[in-house]
BALUM-754664 format. One line per field, with one value per residue: residue number from 1; residue in three letters; z, x, y of N, C-alpha, C, O in turn. Coordinates in pm, 1 decimal, padded with zeros to 6 digits. Each point is the difference from the previous one (the first is absolute). Layout:
BEGIN
n NUM ...
res ALA ...
n_c3 Z ...
n_c1 X ...
n_c2 Y ...
ca_c3 Z ...
ca_c1 X ...
ca_c2 Y ...
c_c3 Z ...
c_c1 X ...
c_c2 Y ...
o_c3 Z ...
o_c1 X ...
o_c2 Y ...
END
This chain:
BEGIN
n 1 2 3 4 5 6 7 8 9 10 11 12 13 14 15 16 17 18 19 20 21 22 23 24 25 26 27 28 29 30 31 32 33 34 35 36 37 38 39 40 41 42 43 44 45 46 47 48 49 50 51 52 53 54 55 56 57 58 59 60 61 62 63 64 65 66 67 68 69 70 71 72 73 74 75 76 77 78 79 80 81 82 83 84 85 86 87 88 89 90 91 92 93 94 95 96 97 98 99 100 101 102 103 104 105 106 107 108 109 110 111 112 113 114 115 116 117 118 119 120 121 122 123 124 125 126 127 128 129 130 131 132 133 134 135 136 137 138 139 140 141 142 143 144 145 146 147 148 149 150 151 152 153 154 155 156 157 158 159 160 161 162 163 164 165 166
res ALA LEU GLY GLY LEU ASN ALA PRO ALA MET ILE PRO VAL ASN THR ASN THR THR ASP LEU GLY ILE SER THR ALA LYS TRP ASN ASN VAL HIS ALA ASN PHE PHE VAL GLY THR ALA THR ALA ALA GLN TYR ALA ASP LEU ALA GLU LYS TYR VAL ALA ASP GLN GLU TYR GLU PRO GLY THR VAL LEU GLU PHE GLY GLY GLU PHE GLU VAL THR LEU ALA GLU ASP GLY SER ASN ARG LEU ALA GLY ILE VAL SER THR ALA PRO ALA TYR LEU MET ASN SER GLU CYS VAL GLY THR TYR VAL VAL ALA LEU ALA LEU GLN GLY ARG ALA PRO CYS LYS VAL ARG GLY LYS ILE SER LYS GLY ASP MET LEU MET SER ALA GLY ASP GLY TYR ALA ARG LYS ALA ILE SER PRO GLN ILE GLY THR ILE ILE GLY LYS ALA LEU VAL ASP PHE ASP GLY ILE SER GLY VAL ILE GLU VAL ALA VAL GLY ARG VAL
n_c3 15900.3 -00153.7 00228.1 00142.8 00003.2 00071.3 00148.3 -00137.8 00130.9 -00206.8 00202.8 -00174.2 00004.9 -00145.5 00035.4 -00118.8 00235.6 -00017.7 00098.8 -00219.2 00252.5 00043.3 00008.7 00261.8 00017.8 -00128.6 00010.5 00079.4 00189.2 -00198.0 00218.9 -00214.3 00184.5 00170.9 -00226.6 00206.0 -00213.9 00039.2 -00185.4 00126.0 00014.4 -00215.2 00159.8 00036.0 -00195.4 00180.6 -00201.8 00236.5 -00181.1 00197.7 -00028.0 -00062.8 00077.8 -00199.9 00062.0 00018.8 00127.2 -00152.0 00193.7 00041.4 00093.3 -00216.7 00146.2 -00014.6 -00122.0 00187.2 -00156.0 00047.3 -00034.2 00204.1 00094.4 -00166.5 -00018.8 00032.3 -00084.3 -00177.7 00112.4 00121.7 -00003.3 -00016.9 -00150.0 00017.0 -00142.1 00166.9 -00074.7 00163.2 00104.4 -00022.1 -00031.3 -00148.9 -00254.1 00174.0 -00218.4 00120.8 00216.5 -00054.5 -00191.8 -00051.9 00100.3 -00189.0 -00075.5 00096.3 -00176.1 00028.7 00000.0 -00060.6 00190.2 00138.1 -00109.3 00082.4 -00188.6 00163.9 -00218.9 00006.9 -00107.1 -00132.1 -00139.9 -00208.1 00210.4 -00097.7 00122.8 00132.3 -00014.7 -00169.2 00236.8 -00127.6 -00142.8 00177.9 00101.2 -00002.1 00013.3 -00206.2 00075.2 -00047.3 -00118.1 00063.4 -00103.0 -00038.5 00092.3 00141.8 -00062.2 00134.3 -00093.8 00062.2 -00047.9 -00216.1 00196.3 -00207.4 00119.1 -00082.7 -00040.1 -00236.0 00139.5 00169.5 -00006.7 00136.8 00117.0 00113.5 -00080.7 -00076.9 00135.9 -00127.9 00190.3 -00158.3 -00093.3 -00039.8
n_c1 11714.2 00141.0 00092.7 -00028.9 00228.7 -00031.1 00084.3 -00121.7 -00038.0 00101.9 00026.4 00148.4 -00138.4 -00140.0 00211.0 -00085.6 -00068.2 00033.0 -00192.5 -00059.5 -00094.1 -00188.2 00016.8 00077.3 00214.4 -00146.0 00205.3 -00115.0 00087.2 00094.7 -00051.3 00021.8 00200.9 00002.9 00083.8 -00021.1 00006.9 -00051.0 -00004.5 -00142.3 -00064.3 -00047.4 -00071.9 00114.4 -00154.5 00006.8 00103.9 -00017.2 -00053.2 -00030.4 -00214.4 00152.5 -00207.8 00004.3 00030.4 -00174.4 00090.0 -00110.5 -00050.7 00255.4 00060.5 -00039.6 00202.5 -00053.2 00179.9 -00121.9 00016.5 -00211.0 -00098.5 00013.8 -00219.8 00001.8 -00167.7 -00026.8 00178.6 -00154.2 00023.3 -00154.7 00150.2 -00182.6 00022.5 -00211.5 -00222.9 00060.9 -00125.9 00112.3 00038.9 00163.0 00054.6 00128.2 00053.6 -00114.6 00050.3 00202.8 00074.5 00181.8 00087.5 00157.2 -00220.9 -00007.9 00227.3 -00136.2 00205.5 -00155.9 00209.3 -00167.2 00153.9 -00135.2 00047.8 -00070.7 -00159.4 -00150.3 -00141.2 -00028.8 -00223.1 00150.4 -00222.3 00041.7 -00151.8 00177.1 -00110.6 00038.5 -00249.9 00127.1 -00005.0 -00180.9 -00018.6 -00093.5 00181.4 -00013.2 00294.7 -00070.8 -00045.9 00191.2 -00134.1 00166.5 00064.8 -00003.5 00019.3 -00093.9 00220.6 00041.3 00051.9 00203.5 -00197.7 -00045.9 00056.1 00020.9 -00179.7 -00075.8 -00125.7 00022.0 -00243.8 00076.7 -00206.4 -00143.0 00237.2 -00044.7 00196.2 00015.8 00145.7 00083.5 -00124.5 00016.6 -00198.2 00195.2
n_c2 07527.9 00106.5 -00065.3 00162.8 -00014.4 -00278.0 00081.0 -00091.1 -00186.3 -00079.1 -00130.6 -00026.1 -00143.5 -00096.6 00112.9 00166.6 00036.6 00243.9 -00106.3 00066.4 -00097.2 -00116.6 -00245.4 -00034.8 00100.7 00033.3 00043.2 00176.0 00150.2 -00018.5 00070.4 00040.7 -00040.6 -00170.9 -00024.4 -00123.7 00018.4 -00232.1 00141.6 -00089.5 00206.0 -00075.9 00088.1 00200.1 00112.5 00174.7 00119.8 00093.1 00125.1 00075.9 00003.0 00195.0 00016.4 -00070.7 -00222.2 00084.9 -00139.1 00038.3 -00053.1 00026.1 00240.9 00042.9 -00073.7 00206.7 -00034.3 00135.4 00087.6 00101.8 -00192.3 -00073.5 -00001.5 -00144.4 00100.2 -00244.6 00029.7 00120.9 -00185.1 00087.8 00209.5 00155.0 -00168.3 00013.3 00002.4 -00124.4 00179.5 00059.1 -00227.1 -00146.0 00172.8 -00134.7 00023.8 00048.2 00001.2 00067.1 -00178.2 00037.4 -00112.2 00174.2 00014.4 00139.6 00019.7 -00162.0 00000.6 -00212.4 -00092.7 -00113.1 00000.0 -00085.3 -00160.0 -00132.4 -00027.1 00096.1 -00070.8 00231.2 -00129.2 00061.2 -00050.0 -00078.0 -00138.4 -00019.1 -00179.5 00182.9 -00016.9 00121.4 -00022.9 00033.9 00159.3 -00140.1 00122.2 00249.7 -00013.0 00000.0 -00206.3 -00057.3 -00138.9 -00134.0 00183.2 00239.9 -00200.7 00136.9 -00017.8 -00143.6 -00214.8 -00067.5 00047.2 -00108.2 -00128.8 -00033.5 00049.9 00139.3 -00144.2 00049.1 -00025.1 00081.9 00016.3 00036.3 00020.2 -00210.3 00079.6 -00200.7 00071.4 -00153.2 00053.4 00198.9 -00101.4 -00002.9
ca_c3 00002.7 00107.6 00016.1 -00009.7 -00111.4 -00147.8 -00013.8 00031.2 -00088.1 -00002.1 -00034.7 00023.5 00126.7 -00103.3 -00142.0 -00096.8 00011.0 00057.1 -00097.2 00072.4 -00049.3 -00065.4 -00126.5 00012.3 00103.6 -00087.7 00017.3 -00097.9 -00093.9 00078.0 -00031.7 00049.4 -00082.4 -00083.2 00019.2 -00008.5 00040.0 -00099.3 -00030.3 -00092.9 -00050.8 00024.5 -00049.8 -00105.3 -00091.4 -00105.0 00043.3 -00053.1 00039.9 00035.4 -00110.8 00008.4 -00126.4 -00045.7 00061.4 00085.5 -00086.1 00053.1 -00012.6 -00156.7 -00068.7 00000.1 00002.2 -00092.0 00093.1 -00067.8 00023.7 00105.9 00115.1 -00010.5 -00079.0 -00061.4 -00088.9 -00091.8 -00111.2 -00123.2 -00062.7 00103.3 00049.3 00105.0 00096.2 00135.9 00044.3 00005.1 00128.6 00125.1 00095.3 00124.1 -00003.6 00149.0 00082.0 -00067.2 00000.1 -00007.6 00034.7 00030.6 -00117.4 00012.6 -00165.8 -00013.8 -00060.0 -00014.9 -00036.6 -00014.2 -00104.6 -00001.6 -00101.9 00013.7 00067.0 -00030.1 00018.0 -00112.3 -00064.6 -00092.8 -00115.0 -00125.8 -00077.9 00019.9 00027.6 00065.8 00081.9 -00012.7 -00103.6 00034.1 -00051.7 -00033.2 00050.6 -00149.9 00032.0 00105.4 00127.7 00000.9 -00043.0 -00126.7 -00044.2 -00065.4 -00097.1 -00019.8 00137.8 00019.3 00164.2 00047.2 -00052.0 00013.7 00166.2 00072.9 -00103.2 -00000.8 00099.2 -00009.4 -00170.6 00005.0 -00141.2 00040.5 -00042.3 00078.1 00141.3 00135.3 00016.0 00077.9 -00044.7 00043.2 -00058.7 00001.0 -00029.7 -00105.9
ca_c1 00047.5 00066.3 -00009.8 00126.8 00066.6 -00081.2 -00151.7 -00073.0 00059.8 -00074.4 00097.7 -00018.1 00086.9 00133.2 00009.3 -00088.5 -00089.4 -00159.2 -00075.7 -00105.1 -00102.4 -00026.8 -00069.2 -00140.7 00001.4 00079.2 00007.8 -00066.1 00057.7 00120.9 00027.3 00134.5 00044.6 00098.0 00022.2 00138.5 00010.8 00015.5 -00110.4 -00003.2 -00113.6 -00092.9 -00155.6 -00026.1 00101.3 00049.7 00125.2 -00058.5 00058.7 -00090.9 00013.4 -00125.0 -00105.6 -00100.9 -00152.6 -00063.3 00008.6 -00034.8 00121.5 00028.3 00008.0 00120.2 00044.3 00122.5 00034.3 -00039.7 -00136.0 00026.6 00015.1 00090.1 -00043.8 -00104.5 -00047.4 00140.3 -00027.0 00015.0 00161.8 00113.0 00140.8 -00012.6 -00086.4 00044.2 -00038.8 -00171.2 -00058.7 00059.7 -00083.9 00073.4 00140.3 00077.3 00076.6 -00007.4 00063.9 -00010.1 -00138.1 -00018.8 -00051.4 -00122.8 -00051.4 -00113.2 -00054.4 00142.4 -00040.8 00117.2 00032.8 00064.8 00102.3 00046.4 -00094.3 -00131.6 -00024.7 -00122.2 00030.6 -00098.6 00061.0 -00045.5 00045.9 00031.5 00173.0 00056.9 00065.5 00117.4 00046.8 00048.0 -00136.4 00066.7 -00094.0 -00113.8 -00066.7 -00105.5 -00035.8 00028.2 00096.7 00030.4 00114.3 00142.4 -00011.6 00124.7 00043.8 00155.9 00039.9 -00122.6 -00160.7 -00066.8 -00050.2 00052.2 -00052.6 -00142.2 -00005.2 -00142.3 -00082.1 -00115.2 -00064.4 -00101.7 00059.3 00074.9 -00036.7 00122.7 00066.1 00159.5 00122.7 00121.5 00085.5 00142.4 00067.7 00058.2
ca_c2 00117.2 00004.1 00137.8 00027.2 00047.0 -00069.5 00054.0 -00133.5 -00106.4 -00136.4 -00082.3 -00089.3 -00072.6 -00019.3 00050.5 -00075.5 -00077.9 00039.9 00080.2 00081.0 -00040.3 -00143.1 -00014.1 00012.3 00140.8 00097.4 00173.6 00048.0 00107.6 00033.3 00105.7 00015.4 00137.3 -00038.1 -00128.5 -00064.4 -00172.8 -00064.3 -00072.2 -00128.8 -00018.7 00135.1 -00007.8 00066.6 -00062.0 00091.9 00077.2 00112.1 00124.7 00079.3 00121.4 00090.1 -00000.7 00131.1 -00018.6 -00180.7 -00103.6 -00110.3 -00123.9 -00035.3 00089.9 -00007.6 00128.0 00044.1 00131.9 00148.4 00100.8 00085.7 -00072.1 -00132.0 -00106.4 00050.1 -00108.7 -00037.8 00038.3 -00130.8 -00077.6 00074.1 -00025.7 00075.5 -00074.4 00012.8 -00123.1 -00034.5 00032.4 -00127.8 -00044.7 -00020.5 -00030.0 -00087.6 00102.0 00147.2 00105.0 00139.6 -00002.8 00109.0 00055.8 00100.3 00067.6 00016.5 -00148.4 -00092.0 -00154.2 -00041.3 -00015.5 -00121.8 -00012.9 -00150.4 -00103.5 -00042.8 00118.5 00023.1 00078.7 00049.4 -00004.4 00003.4 -00060.9 -00116.3 -00020.0 -00105.2 -00035.6 00022.5 00144.2 00104.0 00156.1 00137.6 00062.7 00082.6 00081.0 00001.3 -00075.4 -00141.2 -00076.8 -00077.4 -00066.2 00103.0 -00054.1 00006.1 00104.8 00076.9 00048.5 00115.5 -00005.4 -00102.0 -00006.5 -00142.0 -00139.4 -00075.0 -00137.6 -00068.8 -00001.3 00112.4 00014.6 00103.0 00163.9 00100.7 -00064.4 00018.6 -00057.8 -00038.5 00047.1 00041.6 00201.6 -00010.4 -00139.5 00007.7
c_c3 00125.7 -00000.8 -00022.3 -00121.4 -00093.5 00022.3 -00048.2 -00136.5 00036.7 -00029.5 -00002.7 00080.0 -00083.4 -00120.0 -00121.8 00042.4 00034.2 -00141.3 00060.5 -00111.9 -00042.3 -00144.6 00007.4 00042.3 -00059.2 00020.7 -00104.9 -00079.7 00105.8 -00059.6 00048.4 -00144.0 -00128.2 00028.2 -00041.2 -00039.0 -00136.5 -00035.1 -00105.3 -00083.0 -00004.4 -00061.1 -00153.0 -00070.5 -00114.1 00139.4 -00067.2 00048.4 -00025.2 -00124.6 00012.3 -00160.0 -00014.4 00042.5 00031.2 -00098.4 00040.8 -00015.0 -00147.4 -00115.7 -00043.2 -00050.6 -00039.8 00097.1 -00121.2 00057.8 00071.2 00143.9 -00058.6 -00110.5 -00049.3 -00109.5 -00112.1 -00165.4 -00052.4 00001.7 00066.1 00020.6 00139.7 00169.7 00179.1 00092.4 00004.3 00143.4 00080.7 00015.3 00116.1 00002.1 00088.7 00082.5 -00055.0 00040.5 -00000.3 00032.4 00095.2 -00093.6 00052.6 -00124.5 00036.0 -00047.4 00014.8 00009.6 00036.4 -00124.4 -00010.0 -00119.4 -00022.2 00029.2 -00039.9 00029.7 -00102.3 -00086.2 -00092.4 -00108.0 -00130.1 -00078.6 00038.1 00029.6 00057.8 00078.6 -00029.5 -00127.4 00089.0 -00001.3 00008.5 00061.0 -00146.9 00031.7 00109.7 00093.2 -00072.7 -00090.1 -00138.7 -00033.7 -00059.1 -00145.1 -00011.1 00130.5 -00036.0 00136.8 00079.2 -00032.1 00101.7 00150.8 00065.1 -00098.1 00052.4 00102.1 -00080.6 -00163.0 00061.8 -00145.2 -00055.1 -00057.7 00124.6 00117.1 00063.0 -00011.8 00147.3 -00084.1 00068.3 -00037.6 00007.6 -00052.9 -00124.9 -00084.7
c_c1 00091.6 00036.9 00144.8 00012.5 -00088.5 -00162.0 -00082.3 00058.9 -00059.3 00149.3 -00001.9 00115.0 00123.7 -00032.6 -00027.2 -00058.7 -00115.9 -00057.6 -00088.7 -00135.2 00027.9 -00063.6 -00181.1 -00069.1 00082.1 -00031.9 -00096.2 00043.9 00148.8 00060.3 00161.7 00048.9 00108.0 -00036.0 00155.1 -00018.0 -00018.3 -00165.1 -00001.1 -00133.0 -00107.0 -00135.1 -00015.7 00122.0 00091.2 00101.4 -00067.6 00038.5 -00060.1 00094.4 -00107.0 -00033.4 -00064.4 -00140.4 -00007.6 00013.0 -00071.0 00097.8 -00063.3 -00010.8 00149.2 00032.7 00124.7 00078.9 00012.1 -00123.0 00078.8 00098.9 00109.0 -00076.7 -00103.0 -00094.9 00075.0 -00074.9 00046.7 00117.4 00087.6 00092.6 00042.4 -00069.0 00036.2 -00029.5 -00176.0 -00036.8 -00040.1 -00187.1 00010.5 00153.2 00039.4 00102.2 00019.2 00130.8 -00031.6 -00169.6 -00011.6 -00051.1 -00156.7 -00035.7 -00147.5 -00110.2 00133.2 -00092.5 00137.3 -00015.6 00071.2 00087.1 00089.8 -00094.3 -00144.7 -00091.7 -00121.3 00064.4 -00104.7 00090.8 -00132.3 00054.4 00008.1 00188.6 -00009.6 00115.4 00165.4 00048.4 00053.9 -00079.2 00093.9 -00063.8 -00120.8 -00084.1 -00098.5 -00023.2 00006.0 00105.0 -00051.5 00081.0 00071.1 -00008.4 00188.6 00054.1 00140.7 00030.7 -00109.1 -00120.7 -00085.9 -00056.6 -00007.1 -00089.0 -00177.2 00001.2 -00121.4 -00012.3 -00103.3 -00023.0 -00080.6 00035.8 00030.2 -00050.1 00097.2 00065.0 00089.7 00094.9 00129.9 00088.3 00134.1 00091.9 00003.9 00030.3
c_c2 00061.0 00165.9 00065.2 00047.7 00002.9 00070.0 00053.0 -00091.5 -00096.8 -00047.2 -00139.3 -00088.9 -00047.6 00014.7 -00095.2 -00140.4 00010.5 00030.7 00106.4 -00043.3 -00115.5 00008.7 -00002.7 00105.4 00105.0 00146.4 00026.2 00068.3 00033.0 00173.2 00073.9 00120.7 -00078.9 -00193.1 -00017.6 -00151.4 -00030.6 -00005.6 -00106.7 -00011.5 00133.8 -00026.7 00028.4 -00036.9 00097.9 00042.2 00144.1 00119.4 00135.2 00123.6 00098.5 -00018.3 00141.0 -00020.3 -00135.7 -00104.4 -00164.9 -00150.5 -00090.6 00042.4 00015.5 00149.6 00035.4 00100.0 00093.6 00071.6 00096.4 -00050.4 -00098.1 -00096.0 00039.2 -00124.6 -00004.7 00042.9 -00178.0 -00032.8 00083.9 -00106.4 00011.4 -00088.0 00012.2 -00125.1 -00025.6 00020.9 -00113.7 00006.4 00006.9 -00044.1 -00077.6 00126.8 00153.9 00095.5 00125.5 00059.0 00153.3 00126.8 00098.5 00071.2 -00039.2 -00147.8 -00056.0 -00147.5 -00078.1 -00071.4 -00133.9 -00000.7 -00156.5 -00080.9 -00014.7 00115.3 -00002.7 00086.7 -00000.2 -00035.4 -00008.9 -00089.9 -00152.9 -00005.3 -00163.3 00004.1 -00010.5 00126.7 00085.4 00129.6 00140.8 00112.1 00050.7 00115.3 -00018.7 -00077.2 -00124.6 -00035.1 -00063.6 -00091.7 00071.0 -00109.5 -00005.7 00066.9 00058.3 00053.9 00077.0 00038.5 -00118.5 -00012.1 -00133.1 -00104.2 -00016.5 -00125.0 -00046.4 00040.1 00124.7 -00002.9 00116.3 00159.1 00026.2 -00064.2 00025.6 -00179.8 -00038.3 00039.6 -00017.9 00086.7 -00057.6 -00102.8 00013.6 -00117.0
o_c3 00117.0 -00088.2 -00081.5 -00061.5 -00070.4 -00077.1 00055.6 -00105.2 00100.7 -00104.3 00082.8 00023.4 00036.6 -00065.3 00009.5 -00089.5 00024.9 -00093.4 00121.8 -00121.0 -00046.8 -00058.5 -00087.7 00011.3 00048.1 00002.6 -00093.9 -00120.8 00121.7 -00113.8 00116.4 -00101.0 -00109.7 00103.3 -00097.1 00097.3 -00082.7 00075.3 -00101.1 -00042.9 00092.8 -00108.5 -00075.9 00039.4 -00113.9 00119.0 -00120.7 00114.3 -00120.7 -00017.7 00031.9 -00089.5 00090.1 -00010.1 00000.4 -00111.8 00095.0 -00106.3 -00054.7 -00096.8 00089.3 -00070.8 -00010.6 00094.9 -00112.1 00109.8 00009.6 00060.4 -00118.7 -00092.2 00057.1 -00024.8 -00062.6 -00005.6 00046.7 -00063.5 -00032.1 00009.6 00059.8 00109.1 00045.9 00087.9 -00076.8 00091.0 -00053.5 -00036.0 00068.3 00019.7 00115.6 00118.5 -00102.6 00116.2 -00053.1 -00058.3 00058.9 00048.5 00036.5 -00092.8 00089.5 00016.5 -00035.2 00061.5 00003.3 -00057.4 00028.2 -00119.9 -00076.4 00080.0 -00079.5 00099.2 -00114.1 00042.7 -00046.8 -00009.5 00027.2 00013.8 00119.0 -00055.5 00068.1 -00017.0 -00072.7 -00032.7 00119.0 -00102.5 00057.4 00116.5 -00104.2 -00030.8 00046.1 00044.3 00083.6 -00069.9 -00025.3 00041.4 -00059.8 00003.4 00012.8 00006.4 -00075.3 00082.0 -00043.1 00024.1 00004.4 00084.7 00121.4 -00110.4 00109.4 -00018.1 00023.1 -00034.0 00114.1 -00100.9 -00104.1 -00014.7 -00011.1 00009.2 -00015.2 00034.0 00085.9 -00117.6 00098.3 -00090.0 00061.9 00017.7 -00043.4 -00106.6
o_c1 -00029.2 -00022.9 00073.0 -00102.2 -00033.3 -00092.4 00015.5 00037.1 -00069.3 00052.5 -00072.5 00111.0 00114.3 -00097.1 00030.9 00003.7 -00073.1 00058.0 -00010.3 -00014.2 00113.7 -00031.1 -00085.6 -00122.6 00111.2 -00118.0 00011.7 -00010.1 00000.3 00041.1 00039.8 -00052.1 00032.3 -00046.0 00061.7 -00011.4 00014.3 -00066.7 00070.1 -00022.8 -00016.0 -00008.5 -00057.2 00103.3 00029.7 -00006.3 -00018.2 00045.8 -00011.4 00118.5 -00113.4 00083.4 -00023.5 -00077.2 00087.0 -00042.7 00041.6 00058.4 -00105.0 -00029.0 00083.5 -00062.1 00083.9 -00057.1 00048.5 -00046.5 00122.7 00076.8 00032.7 00070.6 -00056.2 00067.6 00044.0 -00122.9 00066.7 00062.3 00118.7 -00018.6 00090.2 -00027.6 00114.2 00071.2 -00081.9 00041.5 -00077.2 -00074.7 -00072.1 00018.7 -00037.3 00012.4 00061.9 00023.0 -00105.2 -00077.9 -00105.2 -00057.7 -00109.7 00077.6 -00046.7 -00113.5 00108.0 -00096.5 00112.5 -00108.2 00119.8 -00028.1 00096.3 -00077.4 -00009.8 00027.8 00016.1 00089.5 -00035.9 00118.9 -00115.3 00118.9 -00017.2 00102.1 -00094.3 00095.3 00043.8 00110.0 -00029.3 -00029.4 00105.5 -00024.0 00004.2 -00119.2 -00035.3 -00109.1 00047.8 00062.4 -00120.3 00114.3 -00042.1 -00032.7 00064.1 00011.7 00087.6 -00086.9 -00057.6 -00068.3 -00122.8 00084.1 00016.6 -00051.4 -00055.4 00092.9 -00000.2 00067.8 -00041.7 00070.1 -00065.8 00115.0 00122.4 -00116.7 00068.4 -00070.9 00021.7 -00031.4 00015.0 00083.1 00045.1 00121.8 -00114.9 00059.6
o_c2 -00025.2 00082.9 -00056.4 00030.4 00095.3 -00026.1 00108.7 00052.2 -00014.4 00038.6 -00055.1 00047.6 00027.3 -00038.1 -00118.8 -00084.4 -00095.9 00055.3 00014.5 00017.6 -00006.0 00103.8 00011.1 00003.9 00021.6 00035.0 -00078.7 -00021.5 00018.2 00023.1 00003.7 00047.2 00045.5 -00048.6 00043.8 -00074.5 00090.0 -00071.0 00005.3 -00113.1 00079.2 -00057.4 -00078.3 -00054.2 -00036.0 -00031.1 00015.9 -00001.7 00021.6 00028.5 -00035.4 -00013.6 00080.4 00095.3 -00087.1 00028.9 -00066.3 -00021.2 -00033.8 -00070.3 -00014.7 00079.2 -00089.5 00053.8 -00014.6 -00030.6 -00003.2 00074.8 -00000.2 -00040.7 00093.5 -00099.9 00096.4 -00002.9 -00092.3 00085.1 -00006.7 -00121.3 -00058.6 00049.9 -00002.9 -00048.6 00050.5 -00071.9 -00079.6 00091.0 00072.7 -00120.0 00019.7 00030.9 00028.4 00033.4 00035.6 00075.4 00024.7 00097.3 -00042.3 00023.0 -00070.4 -00044.7 00047.4 -00045.2 00049.9 00011.8 00003.7 -00000.3 -00006.7 00052.6 00093.5 00067.5 -00043.3 00073.0 -00108.0 00030.3 -00033.4 -00028.6 -00026.6 00040.7 -00040.4 00076.0 -00089.2 00044.5 -00011.1 00061.4 00027.1 -00031.5 00065.4 -00002.2 -00108.5 -00036.0 -00076.7 00079.8 00007.3 00019.4 00099.1 -00118.6 -00104.4 00122.4 -00042.6 00029.3 00099.8 00099.6 -00007.3 -00030.0 -00012.1 00017.6 00011.2 -00078.6 -00120.9 00096.9 00020.1 00007.0 -00002.3 00041.5 -00007.7 -00038.1 00101.2 -00094.8 00085.5 -00018.9 00072.6 00011.7 -00096.3 00000.5 00009.1 00014.8
END
């Protein structure tokens, strides 16, 4: 750490040649106001954005734009789809969003999704109502939430979905 105009600061001796930590001795958490740099990997798998909801929703729930606030439970066949409630987004937009019930909605990437009915890997999915998705038979613009990444042969459950992939 150097003093003077840079206090308190850790300044590298040579630009672009100094690491913070090493492969066998890493920092646990880094807290900062801004990150300026290049991210090359993410632990989680979706791009999400926060929205104000009309109630609390569990991860995997399919929501649409509407209701008393910004998003609500998606109706069957809705063309107002907003996204799937995320479990742990790799990147979270609108992080300062405030409200009584704020949800992070997966907009792109992989996310678990509540589903109903027989689904084959690669099937396009649309809202089945009550926060679930189902196989899309005749998809229309605005009705597709993503594509199934696995086969599902049950009545209802949770599967991995490639959100936003049409």
